[in-house]
N, C-alpha and C positions, 0 to 999 in steps of 0.2 A: 316327885321323880322317885320310882323304885330301887331298892338297893342294888339291882341289878343293872338299871340305865346307868346309877350312880358310877358301879366300878366300870361299865363299859367306856363310860365317858373317863374317868380315872387312866382307865389303861391306853387310851388314843393319847391323853395327853403324857401320860409318861413315855409314851414311846415316842412321840413329838420331840419331848426336852433329850431324851438319850440321844436322837439324830443331832440334834445341836449339839451335844454335848461333845460326840465323837467328831463332830467335823470343823466345829469353830477353832480359829486359830488365836482368840483373843482369850489370854489366861486369865482375865477379870470376869468374861462372859461365863466361861467354865466354872468358875468357880460359885458364880449366882445360879447356875443353871445346877449344879451340882447341889447348893440347897435346895433349890426347888423340887428336884427329885426326890430328896429326904423325904419333904415335907407330904408329898403327893403318894408315895411308897408308903408313908407310917398313917396315914388317912385311908389308904384302902385297907391294909392289914387291920386298923379297926372297924370299919365295916364288915370285915371279911370274918372277925373273929366273934360278931353277934347275929351273925346273919348265914343260916346254910343256904348256898348256894351252888349252881349246876355251871362247873368248871366249861361243860362244852358250851352252855349260852352265852359264856363270857368271852370264847374264843371265836364265835362265830365274825366278829367283825375283821376278826384278824387274818382270818384263812381269805378274805376277798379284798384285801388291800393290794393297794401297787405298788412294787416292790419299787419303782422310780419313786416313788412320794420322796424318797431317801437320798436321789440323784436329780436334784432340778437339772443339772447344768447337762447330763445324760440324756436326759429328757429332751432338752432342746436339743442337740446335738442329732439325735433320731429324728425329730421333725425337720431338721434343715437337711438332713441327707437325705429323706423321703422326695425332696422338691428338686434334689439337681438332678440332671443330664446321666443318662446311665454311665458315660464314660468319665463323669467327676463325680461319682457319688463310690462311697465306700460297700464293695458288695459284699452279699452275704458269704460264710465260708460252706453253708449248704450245696450242693449240688439242684442247677435248675430252679423248681418249685418247690423242692423239698424243704418241709418244716426243719428247720437248724437246731442239732443236738444241743444237749443242755450247754458243753463245752465250746461247740461250735459259736453259740448265741453269746456266751460271754468273750470270747475272741474278738467277736465281732466288734461289742460294747469298747473292748481296751481298742483295737483299731478306730475307732472314733475319738477316744481321750488322746491317743497317739495322734492321731492327724492335727485334731485341734491344737494339741502343744505345739505341731510342726508350723501349724500355720500362723498362729496367734501369739506365741509367747516366745518361741526360738528366735523369731526379729527381732524381739527385745532384749534378749539375753547377749546382746552384743557390744563390742566397748564403746561405739558411736551413740547407744543409747543407754546404756546403765555403766556410768562409772565408778570404776570400784578401785580400792588399794590394792598392792600386788598382791596379798597370799589371797583376795577374793575372785581377784583376777584368773588367777590360775585354777580358782575352786570352779568357776563359770565355764573355762575351756574344758576342763575336764567332763563336763557335762555332754559334751557332742558324742565323743565316740560311743557314752554310754547309751545313747537316743539312737545311734545309727544303729549301736549291734542289735538293740530292740525292735529296729525297723526291719533288720534282714532277717531276725529270728519270727515274726510276724510275717512275713514274704515266704520264708521256707514254709511255715504251717498253711500257708495258701496254696502251693506250689504241694505238697504231701495231699492235701484235700482234694486238691484235684486229681490227682494220680488216681486215689483212689475210686472216687467219683466215676471216672474215664473208661475205668478198667482196666488201666496201663501195666497191672502189674500182676502175677500170677496167684493164684489161691495159697500158694506156699508162702509167699510171701506178704500176703494182705493181710495176714492178723499180726504179723511181726511188725507193719510198714503201723498199722492201728496202735500197737502198743507205745511206738516211737511218739505217733500224733500225739497220743495223750500226756504222755512224758515230756514232750515240746511245749503241750499247753500249761502246764504246771512250771515247766521251767519258765517260760516267758511271762506267766502273771509274778511269779517271784522275781523276776529283775523288772518287772515294769515297780512292783510295790517296792523295791529297795531303791530303782530309780528318782520314784515320785517319794522317798521319805527322805531322800536327799536334799532332793531339789525345796522339799518343805524345812528342813531345817535353814539350808541357805538363807531362803526368805525370812525364817523367824530370826535369824542373825541382823540380816540389815534392816527389820523392822525393830526389832529392841536399837539398834545404830541411831536409826530415827529419833528417837526417845533420849537418846541419849548424845555424844560428843560429836557423830555423824561425821566420823574417821574410817568407816570403811564403804560406806557408800557417799559418793562426791558432787553428787548430782541429784540427790533424793526430791528437791525442790523444782525440778525441772520439768519440762514438758515435752510429752514424746512428741517426736515427728518424724511419719517416713516421707520418704520421695515418692515420684511416681513410678519410680523403676522399682521400688517397693512392695508397690501398692495399698490400696485401704486395708487399713487393721484396725481391729476393735479396740486397740490400745491407742489409737491415733487422739492425741489431745490431752490424753491423762496425764498426770503427774508420774514420775518416776517410782516415787513412794506410794502411791494407789497403784499401778501397774504389779507393785511387788506383793500387795496384799490379794488385788485380785489372781496373781498365778497362786499364791498360797491357798484361797480360797477353792479354786480348780484342782491344786494337787490333794487337799484335803480329803475332796469329794472321791475324787480317783481310788485315793490309798482306801477309804471307807467300803468303797463298792467291792475293790478287788480283794478285801479282807483276807487279807496273808498274814499270819503271825509272824511276827518280829523273832523269828525263830535264835538266830546268833547276838549274842549280847553284845558283841564285838561289830555289830554291821556298820558299815563305813557311816561316816559323817558327811562324806562327799562323794557321793557314787562310788564307781570301780575304782578310780584314782588309790582310795585310802587301801 
């Protein structure tokens, strides 16, 4: 193997480990991955120190990578959405057959994450399925208003996009609405990132509790069962503790995909109620 090929191989491994480091909710795994990353980067630096390599050649494979490689759940949601009937699938925010803009594509992906959360995890975050102590029951209940606000904003974004596409605004108003739509995009993404971070911390506390006194989650070893009215759900038959872990994996990927920095150091520990 040539030095170029070895560095390309190392670059690929480093990117894979960096994805795991960003998304894993397991602190022990994060520590192991961090050590591995340090070793890989150290080995790469040694090769680069004794070889003169063309950086463009080393970056060729990066350009051809699929951005969804670091978002496997989003990839699955996209595939599922394509197979659904027109009335049930999440529609693109782009008009007709026009290719979506970057912002429209990002909003479409967020809409898929939001719908999946509503379908599969919101029915789990109920008193019937997830029995919690009083404090964490309040935390869980507070998520609903925050989540509904995000859904409303996504709906508003779709309405604004449709008005522009249908030419229902004057030329004088078009620029203003485009600016407002772009601002709304960033606002929704920031709100969604804040919401998923709150869910992530909520799950982290419950997972830690399962390894401790088990006083926060009162039925972590219970088995989830949905009735016929609630319908078939992916979490059917999972333990409550396992479902909390599944939810944290989902939110970790959504947070990584949104890639919104946690600007406010005092950001809510539990959604908007904090």
